[in-house]
C-alpha positions in Angstrom: 0.0 0.0 0.0 2.9 2.4 0.8 4.4 1.6 -2.6 1.1 2.3 -4.4 0.7 5.6 -2.5 4.4 6.6 -3.3 4.0 5.7 -7.0 0.8 7.7 -7.2 2.5 10.7 -5.5 5.4 10.5 -7.9 3.1 10.4 -10.9 1.3 13.5 -9.7 4.6 15.3 -9.1 5.9 14.3 -12.6 2.7 15.4 -14.4 3.2 18.5 -16.6 1.7 21.7 -15.3 -0.7 23.0 -18.0 -3.0 26.0 -17.9 -6.6 26.0 -18.8 -7.9 27.2 -22.1 -11.5 28.4 -22.6 -13.6 29.6 -25.5 -14.6 33.2 -25.1 -17.5 34.6 -27.2 -16.3 36.6 -30.3 -12.7 36.0 -29.3 -11.9 32.3 -29.5 -9.6 30.4 -27.3 -8.0 32.1 -24.3 -5.3 30.7 -22.2 -6.0 31.4 -18.5 -2.4 31.0 -17.4 -2.1 34.7 -16.5 -5.5 35.0 -14.9 -6.7 34.8 -11.3 -9.9 32.7 -11.6 -12.5 32.2 -9.0 -15.6 30.0 -9.1 -18.6 31.9 -7.8 -21.1 30.2 -5.6 -23.0 33.1 -4.2 -24.5 34.5 -7.4 -27.3 33.2 -9.6 -25.9 35.3 -12.5 -22.2 34.7 -12.4 -20.6 31.2 -12.2 -16.9 32.2 -12.6 -14.7 35.3 -12.9 -11.1 35.4 -14.2 -9.0 38.6 -14.0 -5.6 39.5 -15.4 -4.5 42.5 -13.4 -1.5 43.4 -15.6 -3.7 43.6 -18.7 -6.8 44.8 -16.9 -8.8 42.1 -18.6 -11.9 40.3 -17.2 -13.5 37.1 -18.3 -16.9 36.2 -16.8 -19.0 33.0 -17.2 -22.7 33.8 -17.3 -25.0 30.8 -17.8 -22.0 28.8 -18.9 -20.9 31.2 -21.6 -17.7 33.2 -21.2 -17.5 36.9 -22.2 -14.7 39.4 -22.0 -14.3 42.9 -20.7 -11.3 45.2 -21.4 -9.5 47.9 -19.5 -11.3 47.1 -16.3 -9.6 48.6 -13.2 -8.6 46.3 -10.4 -10.7 48.3 -8.0 -13.8 47.5 -10.1 -12.9 43.8 -10.0 -12.4 43.9 -6.2 -15.7 45.7 -5.9 -17.4 43.0 -7.9 -16.0 40.3 -5.6 -17.2 42.1 -2.5 -20.5 43.4 -3.7 -23.6 42.2 -1.7 -25.1 41.2 -5.1 -22.5 40.3 -7.6 -25.1 39.9 -10.4 -26.5 43.4 -9.8 -23.0 45.0 -9.5 -22.0 43.2 -12.7 -25.1 44.2 -14.6 -25.0 47.9 -13.5 -21.3 48.6 -13.5 -19.6 46.2 -16.0 -21.6 44.5 -18.6 -24.1 47.2 -19.7 -25.4 46.9 -23.2 -23.2 46.5 -26.2 -20.8 49.5 -26.2 -20.6 49.7 -22.4 -17.5 51.1 -20.7 -15.6 47.9 -20.7 -16.7 46.6 -24.1 -13.6 45.2 -25.7 -14.6 46.6 -29.1 -14.0 50.0 -27.6 -10.5 49.0 -26.4 -7.5 47.3 -27.9 -7.6 43.6 -27.1 -4.9 42.0 -25.0 
């Protein structure tokens, strides 16, 4: 049993580290290697948020579909995470309609 556990541990340690790639609407494949991602359990709107602070780039899963937001300040991301209602904060301050303040079509893409 000890040999089996040791072999399993060695296999896990030898496994290559790979980052996750997701499909983002109107963008295609995005490697999440530089993103901080969090699964969201306290919102009926958002399931997951991923943020790249260096590029100020947010990816959000809503109803299982990923979308992107550009030039989003880290303070706005922090406010999203601590908002009493993440869904309301997201809808009022981030997503907006097409052409909203963080619409990637208005900004250069990372």
